[in-house]
C-alpha angles and dihedrals in degrees: 000000000000121000134207122210117199129183121191143140124240132198094234126003095211092054092045092049093052091054091044091053093046090059097051094113091050091050092047092048088052092057105267112150106177140355139200123197119206130182126202110251094245101040125038089194093060103085136192113192127193118195132182114214134190090234140000090235092057091046092051092046091051094046091051094048125118089226091061093047090053092047092049091051091048091047093054102248103178104195144027106281122238106230127192126183108211137191119200116261116172134337128195147144134234 
C-alpha cells in the first residue's frame, strides 16, 4: 500500500484535530486506510502525519481537492505542507 507523509504547522492542535476528525468520512471515501499523527517533541502544533492509502492516484486526487484546502484553512494550518508520496521499501527490527 502507498503511504503519504505530510509535515505542517497548525495554529492550535485541538482545533486542528476536531476538524481532522470531522472529515473522517471524506478521507475514507477518498481512499485513506490508516493514519498516524506525530508531534515534534518541542512543539505540539508542529505535525508529521503518515497516511496509508489504497492508491497513489486517489491520494493525489484527495490532496489536490478543494474540500481539503477548505478543511485545512478551517483547521488553522499555518504553512504550506511538505508532502511526500512513499512506497514501502524494507522493514526490519534490531
